[in-house]
N, C-alpha and C positions, 0 to 999 in steps of 0.2 A: 454789507457782511454780517451785521448782527441780525438784520432781517432774514437772511440766508440760513443762519444757524436757528433762529425760533423757527422759520419754516422747516427746516432738516428735523429739529426736534420733535415738531407737531407729526410729522409723518411717522417718525420712530414710535411715538406714542400710539397713532393710530394703527400702525402695524402691531405693536404691542397687543393691543385690545382685540384686534382681529384675531391674532394667534391665540389669546387668553380664551375668547369666546369659542374658538374652534375647539380649543382644548376642553372646555368645560362641556361642550356639546357631545365631546366623543367620551367624555370621562377621563378625568385627569389619572394617568397610570401611578404617578407619585403619591396620589391621596389614596386610591383604591387598591393599589398592589405595593405598598411602601417596601417591603421586605423584597420583593422581587426586583423593584427597579434598583434598591440599593445593593443587592447582591450582584446584579448583571453589571451595573456601572463599575463596582469595585473590581471584578473579576476581568471584564474586558479591558478598562483603562490600565489595569496593572499588566496585562497580557502586551498592550501596545505600547506602553512606556518601558518595559522592562528589557526591550531587545529580543530579537527573533521574530518578532510579530510586526508586520508593517500596518495592517489596518483589519478591521473586523466588524461583524454586525451580530445582532442578536434579535430574534422576535420570539414573543410569547403569544399563544392562542389559548383563550379560554372559552368553551363552549361555542366555538366556530367563530370568533371574533379575534381579530389581533388588537391585543390590550397593551402591548407594548412593542415598541420597536425602537432602536437606537444604532447608529453607526459610529465608528470610531477610527479616526486617523485618516490620512489621505487615500484616495484612491489612486490619484495620479498627483505627485509632488509638482513636477513641472507645470502642469496645467492649473496647480492649486484647486483641485478637485476632491472634494470629501466624499466618504462613503455616504450614501443615501438609500432610500427605499429600492430604488431602481438599479442600483449598483450589483453588478453578477460578479461572481466567484466561480471557480471550478470547484465542483464537489467531490471529485473521486468516486470512491467506491459507494457513495451513497446513491450514486446512479444505478447500482444493481438492483436497487427495490423497484425502479421503474422497468427492467426486465422481468421481474416477478410478477408485477401487475399485467404487464403485456401478455405473458404467457397464460394467467389467468382469465384475461379478457376472452382470449381464444379458446380456453376451456370452457367458458360460460357459452360460447356459440357451439359447442360440439365438435370444433375442429381439431382438436387435439386431446389427448388425454396425458395426465402426468406420468403415468407408469408405462408410456410409450417407449421404445428404445429409440434414441436420438438419431441412429441410422436410418429410422423409417423416415424422417423428415431431411436429414442431410445424406444423402445415400454415397457421396463421394468422401465423407468423412471415414479415414481408415486409420489404423495404427499397427505396428508391429506385433503388439500383444494382442490375441483372439477376444480376450476378455472384454474389450472395449465395445463389442456387440450387446453386453449386458448393461450397458450405461443407461438410465432412463433419464426421462425430461426431470423428473422430481430430484434426482441425484445432483442437477447442475446447481439446485438451489440452497440444498443442506450440505453443499460441499463434499459429497460422499462419492464423486464419480471415479476418483483415483487417478485423474489426469494429472501430470506433472506439476502445473500451477499456472505459470504466466508466460507467454510468448509475446508480449508486446513491450514498447518503450514510450516514454512519452518524447514529445520534441517541441521544436518551434515552428514547424510548416507541416501541413499534411503530406506525407509521403508513402506512396504504396500502397497495397491493397492488404487491410488487416485480417481478411477473411481468408484471403489465398495465403499470406503469410502463415496463418494458424494451421491452415488444413496441410500445407507442406511441411510445417514443423512435427505435426502429430504423426505423420507418417513414418517418420523415424524414430517415434518415441514409444515407450511401454508405460503401462499403469504403476503406480507405486503400490497399489493395494487392490483387493477384489473389489469391483463397483458395490458400493452401500455398505463398505465394512467400516470406515471412519469417516469422520467430519473433519477435513483438513483443508483451510482458506484456500480457494482456487478461482483465480480470475480468469481462466480461459473457458471453464463453463458457462460464464455469463456471455463470453462472446459466442459461443455455440447457441446459447438462447437468444440472441440478437440474431443471429443467422436464421433460426427456425421462425422467428416472427416474420421475417421479410420473405421465407419461402412461402408460409402459410398465407399471409396476408396479401402478398403480391404487390407490396410497396416498401420503398425505403424506411428502414427502421424508424430514422427522425421524423419522418413524415406520419408514421403510425402513432409516434409519441404525441406528436402535435394534435393530430385529430381526435385521438381516443384517451389522452390523459390530459394533456396541457391545456387545451382549450375548454373542454368541459369543467375543469376544476378553477378557471380563470387564472392559470399560471402564466401571465402575459410575459415573464421575465426568465425564462428558463428555455434552454437549447443546447446546442452545441458547444465545445470547448469555447473559452474566450479568445484562444487564438485563432479558431476559424471563423467565429461570429463578429468579433470587435465590439465596438459599440460603448456602451457605458459599462466599464469593469473595473475591478480592483487590480491594479498592477503589484508585480511581485519586484522588490528589491532587496538585494542581497546585504549582509551586514556592512560591506563598504559603499553601499549606496549605489551599486550599479542597477539600473533598471533593465529588467529582461524583458524579452519579446512575450507576446502572449502564448501560455503554454496550450499544447494542442495534444489530446489523447483522442484518437480515432476509433478505439474500440468502445462505444456509445455503451453498451450494455455492462461493460465490466467497470468502467469509469470515466467515460467521456463527455460528462453534461456540465454544464454550468448553470447556476442558478442564484436565487436570492433566498433569505431566510423567511420572508413571509411566504413566498411560493412554497416552501418546504413545508411550512406550517399548513397551508392549504392541501397540500398533497396527504400530510398525517391525518387531516381531518376526514378525509375520504374512507378511512378505516374504523371510525368511531361512530357510537350511536348518535342520531341526529345529524351526521355529518353529509355532504354530497357523496352519495355512493355511486361508484362508477363500476364497481364490481358485485357479482351476486352475494347474497348471504351465504350461501355455502362456501364460495370463494375467499370470501372475508374470514370466513371460520377456518379456511385451509391455512391462509397466511398467518393466522394468528396462533395455530397450534402447534405442538412439537412435531419434530421429524427425526425421529430416533435413528440412530446407526447400532451396527453389531457391538461397537468398540466400548460404547458408553456404558453396557451392563458390567464392564471389568473394572469401572472407576467407582470409588466410594462415593463420590459426590456427583454433583451436575456437571454435564460436559458442557463445553463451549460450541456455539453454532448451529445447535440442532434446531434450527428454526428454517422459515421459509424465507431465505435472503438476509434476514435480520442478522446482526451480531449476535443478538440475545433476545429472548422473548419474555424473560422474567428476571428479575432481581430480589434476591433472597429477602433483604430488608424491606424492600416493598411489598413483596408478596406476603409477607408475615402479617402486613396491616391490610391484607384484602386488595391490593393493587396488581395488575399486570402491567409490567413496564417493557416497551420494545423499544430497540434503538438500532440506527445504523448510522455507522462512523464513515468517513471518506479522507483518505490522505492522498497527495500527490507530492511531487517535490516541491511545489511551491504553495500548497494550500491545505488546509484542514478543517473539516467539516464533522457535524454531528447532529442527529434529529433525534430526538426523545419524545415518545408520546405515552399517556396514561389514558387508554380508551375508556375506562369506566367513568372517569371524570371529564372526559373530553377534553384534555388538556395536552399541549405539545409547546414545546421549546426547540429552537433551531439556532446554532452558532456556527459561524463561517470565518476563518482567519485566512488572510494571506499571509503566509510565514508558518512557522513550525509552532502553531500554538495548541493548548492542550483544549481542544473544543470539547471534548467529552466530559472534562471535568467541569467545565463553566455550564453545560445543560444539566448535568446532574445536580449541582448545587442551586441553579435558578429553579429548577423543578421542584427542589423542597422548599424553596422559599415561597413559590407559588402555592404549595399546601398549605404552608402556615398561614400565608394571607386570606386563604379562603376558610382557615379554621378547621382544617381537616388534620388528621393524625399524621405526623411526619417522622419518616426513619430516623433513629438515631445513630450515633457514630459507632464504629466498629469498637468494640471493647478491647482494652489492653489486656495482655495476658502476662504473667509473671515468666521470667526466664525459667527454663527447664534445666535439670544436670543430666549430665552425659551418663547413659547406662550402657552396659555390655551389648553387643549385636547377635543376635542369635544366629547361629549356623544356618538356620532354615530360610531366613530371608535374603542372604547374601546371593547375589546374580553368579551365573556361571562364567562369566566373562568380566573382566575388570575394565574392557574398553568400551567406551561410548560415543555418541556423536550428537550434535544438534543440526539446525538445518546449515551450517556453515563450516563446521569442523570437526575433530576428533579430540577425544579427551581420556585420560586414564584416571580410574576411579581407585583411590589409595584407602583401603578400610583398616582401621585398626579396632579389631573387635572387642579386645580387653577394655580399651579407654572409650569405647563408643564414639570414635571419631570417622568422619569421611572427608578427605581432601580430594578436589577435583582439579587435575591438572592439564592444561592444553598440551596436544600431541602435536608436535610441528616437524618439518623436515629439515635436513641441514642447510637449506637454501631460504630459510626464513628470514634470515638477514638480521638476527637479533642476538647479541652475546651476553644478554641480561641473564641473571639468574631467574629460573622459571619458577614463578609462585602459582599458586593454587587460585583458580578463578573464584573458587566456591568453598568455604570450609563449614562443614554441618557438624552437629552432634546429635547422636542417637538418644530417643527417649520415647519408649512406649510404642515401638515399632514405625516411629516417624523420624526423619532426618530434619532437625530445626537449623535455621539460619538466625542465630542471635542478633546480630546486627540489624536486620531487617523485620525479624519477627515472623517469617513465613517459615512453612513446613512443607515436608517433601515426603513421598513414599514410593515404594517400588511395586510395580503391577507387572503380571505377565499374562498375555493372551494370545490368540491366534496371530495377532498382528506383530508381536514382538514383545521384548520387556522394555519398558520404561521407568525412568524417575519422573514422577508426577508432583507438580505444585499442587498443592491442596488447599481448596477453598480461598482462592485469590481474594484479598479483601474488596469489599462492595460487590464483586460480581458473583461471589459463592462457587464459582465453577473449578473443575479439576482441569489443569493443560499439562501435557506431556511436555517435558523440557529436554530430556536426554533420551536416547535410543541405544541399547545394547547391540553390539555388533560381534559377532563370533569371528575369531581369528582364522584365516583360511589355513586349512591343513596341506594344501598344495597350491600356495600362492602364485598367482602368475604376474608378468610386469607388462606394462605398455613397451611398444616397438622403439619409442625414444625415450630419452631422459626427461622425466616429468618433475624432479624434484627441484624446486628453484628456478624453474624456467619460465621467461617472460613471453607471453603470446599477445600480439597485436591483431586486433579486429580488422577485416578486409572488405567487410559487407555492410558496415553500418550505414543507416540512413544519414544524410550529411547533416540533418540538423536535429539528430538524437540529443535529447538534453541528458542521458545518464552518463557524462562524462567521466564520472569517477568509479564506474561499474563496469561498464561492457567496451571499453575502448583498449584497455590493456589489463591484463590478468596473470598474476604469477602462479602456477601450478605447485604443487607439492605432493611428495610422495614419502612419508615417514617411515624411516627404517624400521622403527619398533612395530609398524603395522604393516607388513609385505601384503602386496595385494589390494593396497587401497591407495587412491589418489584423491586430491581434492583440486577440482578445476568447473566452476568456482565452488560447488558444492560437493559433498562427500560421494564418492563412487567406488564400487568394487570392481576389478579388473575381470573382464569374462574371457577375453582373448587378447592377443597383443594389440589389437587395434580398436578395441571396444571395452568401455566401462559403463555398467549400469548404476541407477539410483540406488544408494545404499542406505540414506536416511528417508526411509520410507513413511515416516509418520511426520514427516514435516513439509511445510509449504515451499512452494517456488524451487523445485528439485528440477536438476536436468541429467540427462545421461551424457556420455562423452563418446564420441568416434573419431578416429584419425584416418585421413585419407591421402592421396597423394595427386597432385596437380602440377603436371610439367616437371615431375621430379621433386616438387618442395612437399614436405609434409604439412597437411591442413588438420586442423581439429574443429569439429562440429559440435556446438553447444546451444541448445535452443535453436533460434533461426539464425544465430551468427557463426561465422567462418572466421577462424583464426591463423596467422602464421606466426612462426617463431621469431624472436627479436631479431634475428639475423636478417630479416626482411629489410629492417630500417637501414637505409644507406648512410653512410657517415656525412654530416654536414661540416663544410669546412668554411673559412673565411672568404670573404667575396659573395658574389651573387650566383644563386643555383636556381634552375629553371626545372620545375617538375610538372609534367603532364598527366592528367588521369586519362587512363586507357581505356581502351574500346569497351570494357567490361563494366567500367565505372567502379572498379575496385578501390577502397583506400589506400592511400601511399602513406609511407612512413619515412622519416629521417631521424636521426641520431646526433646530437651535438659530441663533437670529440674535443670541444675546448669551451671554456665560458665565452659568452659574446654579448653583443648587444642584437637582437634581430629585428628586423622589419619584414613585412610582407605586402604583396600586392597580388590581387585575384579578383575575380569577378563577382558579381553580386550572389550569384547561385554557388560559390564555393565558401570552403572554411578551414581555419587553421586553429588547432588546439595544441597548446603545450604543456605536456605532462611531465613532472619530476620523477615519476614511477607508477607502478601499477597502484590502484586505489587511492591515489594522492589528488587533491583538487587541483584543477588547472593553474598553471601561472600565467596563462593567456588564452584566452578563447575570443575570436573574432566575433562571436555573436554578440558580445558585450564589450570587448576591449577593442581600442584602437592604438595607433601609433606604434613606437619602439616598446621592446622589451628587453630586460636583462634576462640571460638563460645561463645557468651553471652547465658545467660539463655533464654528459650522461642523460640529458633530457631527451624523451621522446617528442617527437612533432608530427601529429596527426593532420593529413590533407585529405579533404573529401570534395566531391564537385561532381559534375556530369562529365560523361565521356568527351574528351578533347578540351576541357578546361586546362588553363595553364595557370602556374601558381609560382611567383616569383618570392624568393626567401634571400635576403641581404642578411651578412654578417659582418660586424666590425669589432 
């Protein structure tokens, strides 16, 4: 026994020495970059151990070399696997930069021009709004196309054709604004870009990426979503410890890739002096420069998104020191990513989390630590400002309407001119289901033409342009950008109503993919129609009623909006929103005690039940089926067969979503 212990100790010493010599051969990052390593470890360990984040990884590149990598937490708890260099995470919208590079590769070959109309390359792309013909390829990348936003969902299995879904959805849609007018985050533009790459190259998009980007840059661990590829991946666990299937996003150009932090740094280096360039100098210049829109001239400060795919191409505190900072974030339901690069210093930092981590916060702090280690000027912290005192509000800056909206609802602005106060109240319908006293969501005081939030230290101002009147948040700390947060709406002179009651009505989806992961968003929705705003409805975004069966996008200055259309099928009223079709809650049949057998119909529509009393439920169905129990619209599921098994206690009044293939049978037992 003792000899075995001595032999084991000798092996450990040998392994330690081998590892130590390798560390010195590569340069020990803890010695050469002490502040970088300390900062990265503190932030990522705090994220992993504080809850909400399952695991994470960070990589730092300096002058083309990975000088620090570390993984944190388990990639797979059951299998005892920790995160290492080859562990892939879904990267969400960071995928958009690969679409940007793909298009520029085709520009370099003379096969496309950035100012070509999109319809030149996708002839079947059509919309109800004739302005769609003016959308150019460039507008897809600075988010100024005017497209409604997003027509895709994430899921647990590949289902359907995302390109066909998008084109079908757009045929029933209108633009939010003139093409090129405003930069508003838009996923669908990048799906169109993905389609353009396929049309021009004659190859599958993923094959084009592999051949033209991944392989040349040595990105050996980048590909489709982890739910498609499997392999060495970081799994997602919810706060209760449930392990979810691999997440799938089939719209690769908008957000469907997976990667490692080291591969993302290699990608970043391809834009920097001395890096492995796959783009021409002119295309690198294009991807680095500002991509302005008309609306930006209305703002006092710098706008967000006016870049070629990036979230931003400058940060004020870095720019003051002569650095250009570029960054792209990515967020899915299960993962968060951020990539930052400083081209002039050939530095890059990438962070990815499984879970709701603040990846951008981590990369920003690690990048600052990196500058410190290299003895370079480091941006300081945002200075604190003294609270201001309220001043009377000039009549000239007051808006012509006191009603505003954001991306999801309506608000009433209550101004007290003499006291210099602005309180912003939510406007809800009678069916909102809350008897609590309505309180302002934001209370501001006026000083010097700005409206100040004394609690958080931020400020706002009103601005009017061709695109409308907005309350704009001014110089968001760190980013230094001005972002519209509320848009004014005009009360309708002759308001119209929808052909059916909309206030408080619950709508149940009928055509959701079986393994859609947006269970708290697009399975059940409650519409509203505030009495103090006749002619407007919310379902799920703000809409203005145009005729009894159609309501158009009202919040034209915000992302991910959708129009609403009502139609009839076999005498039943249906609602079309994005690519989804809904029925009213009367669709849900009452579920009583005993055993109920439900068949998925020949069209494969989702079926619904509603509990009439409390009970213990159990289910039986084939592998391709699914059951989700929802206590109500927008609420997290009580049971989801994707991650739950066995029996579940269900109160009265819960909705049960049933999905599968035509002919599938689902058994529900209640006791």
